[in-house]
PDB file as gemmi writes it, atoms N, CA and C in Angstrom:
CRYST1    1.000    1.000    1.000  90.00  90.00  90.00 P 1                      
ATOM      1  N   MET A   1     -29.068 184.215 108.590  1.00  0.00           N  
ATOM      2  CA  MET A   1     -27.881 184.128 109.116  1.00  0.00           C  
ATOM      3  C   MET A   1     -26.614 184.902 108.348  1.00  0.00           C  
ATOM      4  N   ALA A   2     -25.903 185.171 109.290  1.00  0.00           N  
ATOM      5  CA  ALA A   2     -24.578 185.846 108.296  1.00  0.00           C  
ATOM      6  C   ALA A   2     -23.751 184.698 108.279  1.00  0.00           C  
ATOM      7  N   SER A   3     -22.552 184.835 107.384  1.00  0.00           N  
ATOM      8  CA  SER A   3     -21.356 183.941 107.219  1.00  0.00           C  
ATOM      9  C   SER A   3     -20.152 184.869 107.203  1.00  0.00           C  
ATOM     10  N   ALA A   4     -19.146 184.391 107.268  1.00  0.00           N  
ATOM     11  CA  ALA A   4     -17.706 184.852 107.018  1.00  0.00           C  
ATOM     12  C   ALA A   4     -17.628 185.370 105.806  1.00  0.00           C  
ATOM     13  N   PRO A   5     -17.004 186.108 105.043  1.00  0.00           N  
ATOM     14  CA  PRO A   5     -16.705 186.250 103.738  1.00  0.00           C  
ATOM     15  C   PRO A   5     -15.694 185.536 103.342  1.00  0.00           C  
ATOM     16  N   ASP A   6     -15.668 184.851 102.294  1.00  0.00           N  
ATOM     17  CA  ASP A   6     -14.623 184.077 101.748  1.00  0.00           C  
ATOM     18  C   ASP A   6     -13.878 184.972 100.737  1.00  0.00           C  
ATOM     19  N   ASP A   7     -12.948 183.957 100.414  1.00  0.00           N  
ATOM     20  CA  ASP A   7     -11.525 184.494  99.573  1.00  0.00           C  
ATOM     21  C   ASP A   7     -11.867 184.666  98.075  1.00  0.00           C  
ATOM     22  N   SER A   8     -13.007 184.300  97.916  1.00  0.00           N  
ATOM     23  CA  SER A   8     -13.602 184.119  96.213  1.00  0.00           C  
ATOM     24  C   SER A   8     -13.380 185.403  95.427  1.00  0.00           C  
ATOM     25  N   GLY A   9     -13.515 186.561  96.224  1.00  0.00           N  
ATOM     26  CA  GLY A   9     -13.368 187.902  95.317  1.00  0.00           C  
ATOM     27  C   GLY A   9     -11.959 188.413  95.415  1.00  0.00           C  
ATOM     28  N   ASP A  10     -11.051 187.862  96.193  1.00  0.00           N  
ATOM     29  CA  ASP A  10      -9.605 188.181  96.273  1.00  0.00           C  
ATOM     30  C   ASP A  10      -8.802 188.010  94.553  1.00  0.00           C  
ATOM     31  N   ASP A  11      -9.366 186.970  93.982  1.00  0.00           N  
ATOM     32  CA  ASP A  11      -8.800 186.494  92.784  1.00  0.00           C  
ATOM     33  C   ASP A  11      -9.311 187.450  92.159  1.00  0.00           C  
ATOM     34  N   VAL A  12      -9.965 187.874  91.858  1.00  0.00           N  
ATOM     35  CA  VAL A  12     -10.584 189.128  91.005  1.00  0.00           C  
ATOM     36  C   VAL A  12     -10.118 190.417  91.266  1.00  0.00           C  
ATOM     37  N   PHE A  13     -10.061 190.651  92.282  1.00  0.00           N  
ATOM     38  CA  PHE A  13      -9.383 192.351  93.089  1.00  0.00           C  
ATOM     39  C   PHE A  13      -7.586 192.104  92.423  1.00  0.00           C  
ATOM     40  N   ASP A  14      -6.957 190.639  92.633  1.00  0.00           N  
ATOM     41  CA  ASP A  14      -5.653 190.743  92.588  1.00  0.00           C  
ATOM     42  C   ASP A  14      -5.286 191.173  90.730  1.00  0.00           C  
ATOM     43  N   GLN A  15      -6.339 190.401  90.571  1.00  0.00           N  
ATOM     44  CA  GLN A  15      -6.594 190.184  88.941  1.00  0.00           C  
ATOM     45  C   GLN A  15      -6.507 191.830  88.077  1.00  0.00           C  
ATOM     46  N   PHE A  16      -7.371 192.211  88.879  1.00  0.00           N  
ATOM     47  CA  PHE A  16      -7.589 193.926  88.695  1.00  0.00           C  
ATOM     48  C   PHE A  16      -6.578 194.692  89.161  1.00  0.00           C  
ATOM     49  N   LEU A  17      -5.709 194.379  90.212  1.00  0.00           N  
ATOM     50  CA  LEU A  17      -4.449 194.958  90.333  1.00  0.00           C  
ATOM     51  C   LEU A  17      -3.737 194.852  89.739  1.00  0.00           C  
ATOM     52  N   SER A  18      -3.007 193.436  89.655  1.00  0.00           N  
ATOM     53  CA  SER A  18      -2.039 193.146  88.711  1.00  0.00           C  
ATOM     54  C   SER A  18      -2.368 193.671  87.230  1.00  0.00           C  
ATOM     55  N   GLN A  19      -3.369 193.655  86.614  1.00  0.00           N  
ATOM     56  CA  GLN A  19      -3.430 194.588  85.153  1.00  0.00           C  
ATOM     57  C   GLN A  19      -3.213 195.751  84.966  1.00  0.00           C  
ATOM     58  N   ARG A  20      -3.047 196.375  86.176  1.00  0.00           N  
ATOM     59  CA  ARG A  20      -2.839 198.302  86.329  1.00  0.00           C  
ATOM     60  C   ARG A  20      -1.399 198.377  87.198  1.00  0.00           C  
ATOM     61  N   GLY A  21      -0.278 196.904  86.863  1.00  0.00           N  
ATOM     62  CA  GLY A  21       0.980 197.162  87.126  1.00  0.00           C  
ATOM     63  C   GLY A  21       1.449 197.232  88.983  1.00  0.00           C  
ATOM     64  N   HIS A  22      -0.037 196.777  89.476  1.00  0.00           N  
ATOM     65  CA  HIS A  22       0.375 196.684  91.000  1.00  0.00           C  
ATOM     66  C   HIS A  22       0.892 194.948  91.218  1.00  0.00           C  
ATOM     67  N   GLU A  23       2.055 195.224  92.306  1.00  0.00           N  
ATOM     68  CA  GLU A  23       1.931 193.601  92.845  1.00  0.00           C  
ATOM     69  C   GLU A  23       1.359 193.043  93.752  1.00  0.00           C  
ATOM     70  N   THR A  24       0.512 191.639  93.506  1.00  0.00           N  
ATOM     71  CA  THR A  24      -0.421 191.331  94.325  1.00  0.00           C  
ATOM     72  C   THR A  24       0.168 190.075  95.021  1.00  0.00           C  
ATOM     73  N   GLU A  25       1.360 189.750  94.632  1.00  0.00           N  
ATOM     74  CA  GLU A  25       1.910 188.537  95.549  1.00  0.00           C  
ATOM     75  C   GLU A  25       2.539 188.834  97.025  1.00  0.00           C  
ATOM     76  N   ARG A  26       2.671 188.254  97.897  1.00  0.00           N  
ATOM     77  CA  ARG A  26       2.986 188.395  99.221  1.00  0.00           C  
ATOM     78  C   ARG A  26       4.592 188.920  99.215  1.00  0.00           C  
ATOM     79  N   VAL A  27       4.765 189.830  99.988  1.00  0.00           N  
ATOM     80  CA  VAL A  27       6.292 190.407  99.635  1.00  0.00           C  
ATOM     81  C   VAL A  27       6.883 189.693 100.823  1.00  0.00           C  
ATOM     82  N   ASP A  28       7.994 189.228 100.968  1.00  0.00           N  
ATOM     83  CA  ASP A  28       8.891 188.752 101.887  1.00  0.00           C  
ATOM     84  C   ASP A  28      10.238 188.934 102.036  1.00  0.00           C  
ATOM     85  N   TRP A  29      11.104 188.793 102.721  1.00  0.00           N  
ATOM     86  CA  TRP A  29      12.457 189.202 102.942  1.00  0.00           C  
ATOM     87  C   TRP A  29      13.121 188.655 101.721  1.00  0.00           C  
ATOM     88  N   GLU A  30      14.350 189.741 101.386  1.00  0.00           N  
ATOM     89  CA  GLU A  30      14.891 188.933 100.258  1.00  0.00           C  
ATOM     90  C   GLU A  30      15.986 188.591 100.958  1.00  0.00           C  
ATOM     91  N   THR A  31      16.738 187.343 100.884  1.00  0.00           N  
ATOM     92  CA  THR A  31      18.041 186.895 101.256  1.00  0.00           C  
ATOM     93  C   THR A  31      18.789 186.575 100.112  1.00  0.00           C  
ATOM     94  N   SER A  32      20.260 187.157 101.211  1.00  0.00           N  
ATOM     95  CA  SER A  32      21.729 186.854 100.690  1.00  0.00           C  
ATOM     96  C   SER A  32      22.715 186.209 101.243  1.00  0.00           C  
ATOM     97  N   TYR A  33      23.055 185.167 101.173  1.00  0.00           N  
ATOM     98  CA  TYR A  33      24.219 184.603 101.718  1.00  0.00           C  
ATOM     99  C   TYR A  33      23.402 184.270 103.275  1.00  0.00           C  
ATOM    100  N   ASN A  34      24.258 184.560 104.681  1.00  0.00           N  
ATOM    101  CA  ASN A  34      23.538 184.616 105.545  1.00  0.00           C  
ATOM    102  C   ASN A  34      22.171 185.565 106.452  1.00  0.00           C  
ATOM    103  N   LYS A  35      22.276 186.455 105.534  1.00  0.00           N  
ATOM    104  CA  LYS A  35      21.298 187.986 105.783  1.00  0.00           C  
ATOM    105  C   LYS A  35      20.191 187.978 105.165  1.00  0.00           C  
ATOM    106  N   LYS A  36      19.087 188.482 105.949  1.00  0.00           N  
ATOM    107  CA  LYS A  36      18.024 189.151 105.270  1.00  0.00           C  
ATOM    108  C   LYS A  36      18.083 190.553 104.744  1.00  0.00           C  
ATOM    109  N   GLN A  37      17.258 191.041 103.781  1.00  0.00           N  
ATOM    110  CA  GLN A  37      17.229 192.083 103.424  1.00  0.00           C  
ATOM    111  C   GLN A  37      16.019 192.870 103.158  1.00  0.00           C  
ATOM    112  N   CYS A  38      15.631 193.975 103.765  1.00  0.00           N  
ATOM    113  CA  CYS A  38      14.082 194.517 104.074  1.00  0.00           C  
ATOM    114  C   CYS A  38      14.077 194.878 101.998  1.00  0.00           C  
ATOM    115  N   PRO A  39      12.859 194.401 101.423  1.00  0.00           N  
ATOM    116  CA  PRO A  39      12.392 194.828 100.429  1.00  0.00           C  
ATOM    117  C   PRO A  39      11.753 196.278 100.222  1.00  0.00           C  
ATOM    118  N   GLU A  40      11.748 197.009 101.727  1.00  0.00           N  
ATOM    119  CA  GLU A  40      11.360 198.510 101.547  1.00  0.00           C  
ATOM    120  C   GLU A  40      12.423 199.264 101.320  1.00  0.00           C  
ATOM    121  N   CYS A  41      13.283 199.381 102.129  1.00  0.00           N  
ATOM    122  CA  CYS A  41      14.619 200.005 102.342  1.00  0.00           C  
ATOM    123  C   CYS A  41      15.703 199.734 102.006  1.00  0.00           C  
ATOM    124  N   GLY A  42      15.996 198.262 101.734  1.00  0.00           N  
ATOM    125  CA  GLY A  42      17.359 197.574 101.538  1.00  0.00           C  
ATOM    126  C   GLY A  42      17.982 197.329 102.767  1.00  0.00           C  
ATOM    127  N   GLY A  43      17.606 197.681 103.964  1.00  0.00           N  
ATOM    128  CA  GLY A  43      18.337 197.279 105.282  1.00  0.00           C  
ATOM    129  C   GLY A  43      18.634 195.997 105.305  1.00  0.00           C  
ATOM    130  N   VAL A  44      19.813 195.644 106.079  1.00  0.00           N  
ATOM    131  CA  VAL A  44      20.203 194.106 106.074  1.00  0.00           C  
ATOM    132  C   VAL A  44      20.546 193.812 107.567  1.00  0.00           C  
ATOM    133  N   HIS A  45      19.490 192.599 107.867  1.00  0.00           N  
ATOM    134  CA  HIS A  45      19.577 192.273 108.897  1.00  0.00           C  
ATOM    135  C   HIS A  45      19.941 190.736 108.885  1.00  0.00           C  
ATOM    136  N   ASP A  46      20.422 189.946 110.326  1.00  0.00           N  
ATOM    137  CA  ASP A  46      20.490 188.894 110.626  1.00  0.00           C  
ATOM    138  C   ASP A  46      19.383 187.920 110.367  1.00  0.00           C  
ATOM    139  N   GLU A  47      19.384 186.702 109.961  1.00  0.00           N  
ATOM    140  CA  GLU A  47      18.277 185.629 109.768  1.00  0.00           C  
ATOM    141  C   GLU A  47      17.391 185.652 110.626  1.00  0.00           C  
ATOM    142  N   ALA A  48      17.573 186.041 112.252  1.00  0.00           N  
ATOM    143  CA  ALA A  48      16.737 186.002 113.161  1.00  0.00           C  
ATOM    144  C   ALA A  48      15.605 187.225 113.099  1.00  0.00           C  
ATOM    145  N   ALA A  49      15.966 188.128 112.361  1.00  0.00           N  
ATOM    146  CA  ALA A  49      15.036 189.375 111.872  1.00  0.00           C  
ATOM    147  C   ALA A  49      13.414 189.043 111.840  1.00  0.00           C  
ATOM    148  N   THR A  50      12.867 189.506 112.737  1.00  0.00           N  
ATOM    149  CA  THR A  50      11.602 189.512 112.311  1.00  0.00           C  
ATOM    150  C   THR A  50      10.904 190.711 111.941  1.00  0.00           C  
ATOM    151  N   GLU A  51      11.344 191.847 112.001  1.00  0.00           N  
ATOM    152  CA  GLU A  51      11.214 193.113 111.592  1.00  0.00           C  
ATOM    153  C   GLU A  51      12.054 194.120 111.106  1.00  0.00           C  
ATOM    154  N   CYS A  52      12.026 194.839 110.452  1.00  0.00           N  
ATOM    155  CA  CYS A  52      13.359 195.970 109.842  1.00  0.00           C  
ATOM    156  C   CYS A  52      13.508 196.858 110.666  1.00  0.00           C  
ATOM    157  N   SER A  53      14.803 196.795 111.289  1.00  0.00           N  
ATOM    158  CA  SER A  53      15.163 197.792 112.396  1.00  0.00           C  
ATOM    159  C   SER A  53      15.468 199.176 111.688  1.00  0.00           C  
ATOM    160  N   VAL A  54      15.422 199.628 110.638  1.00  0.00           N  
ATOM    161  CA  VAL A  54      15.624 200.834 109.548  1.00  0.00           C  
ATOM    162  C   VAL A  54      14.049 201.379 109.784  1.00  0.00           C  
ATOM    163  N   CYS A  55      13.132 201.007 109.210  1.00  0.00           N  
ATOM    164  CA  CYS A  55      12.158 201.266 108.587  1.00  0.00           C  
ATOM    165  C   CYS A  55      10.665 200.705 109.654  1.00  0.00           C  
ATOM    166  N   GLY A  56      10.893 199.656 109.970  1.00  0.00           N  
ATOM    167  CA  GLY A  56       9.877 199.071 110.575  1.00  0.00           C  
ATOM    168  C   GLY A  56       9.228 198.215 109.685  1.00  0.00           C  
ATOM    169  N   TRP A  57       9.370 197.672 108.485  1.00  0.00           N  
ATOM    170  CA  TRP A  57       8.686 196.647 107.650  1.00  0.00           C  
ATOM    171  C   TRP A  57       8.710 195.173 108.192  1.00  0.00           C  
ATOM    172  N   GLY A  58       7.691 194.831 108.081  1.00  0.00           N  
ATOM    173  CA  GLY A  58       7.729 193.450 108.616  1.00  0.00           C  
ATOM    174  C   GLY A  58       6.745 192.663 107.741  1.00  0.00           C  
ATOM    175  N   PRO A  59       7.023 191.348 107.512  1.00  0.00           N  
ATOM    176  CA  PRO A  59       6.053 190.451 106.585  1.00  0.00           C  
ATOM    177  C   PRO A  59       4.724 190.565 107.089  1.00  0.00           C  
ATOM    178  N   GLU A  60       3.692 190.428 106.315  1.00  0.00           N  
ATOM    179  CA  GLU A  60       2.409 189.731 106.650  1.00  0.00           C  
ATOM    180  C   GLU A  60       2.381 188.341 107.494  1.00  0.00           C  
ATOM    181  N   PRO A  61       1.887 188.558 108.426  1.00  0.00           N  
ATOM    182  CA  PRO A  61       1.233 186.670 108.849  1.00  0.00           C  
ATOM    183  C   PRO A  61       0.741 185.828 107.855  1.00  0.00           C  
TER     184      PRO A  61                                                      
END                                                                             
């Protein structure tokens, strides 16, 4: 009987990437005052924004 994959391998994979200079943490909006800033392109948006209107970036669910 097959089972769904678990997350136990993610820690090892994240460690492998981080040792080689890659970011492994979830990337989210940067905030300043009452605005959100896109971490990819630096576009500034209202707090209600769910996707960057400049480059199309959006945080992972």
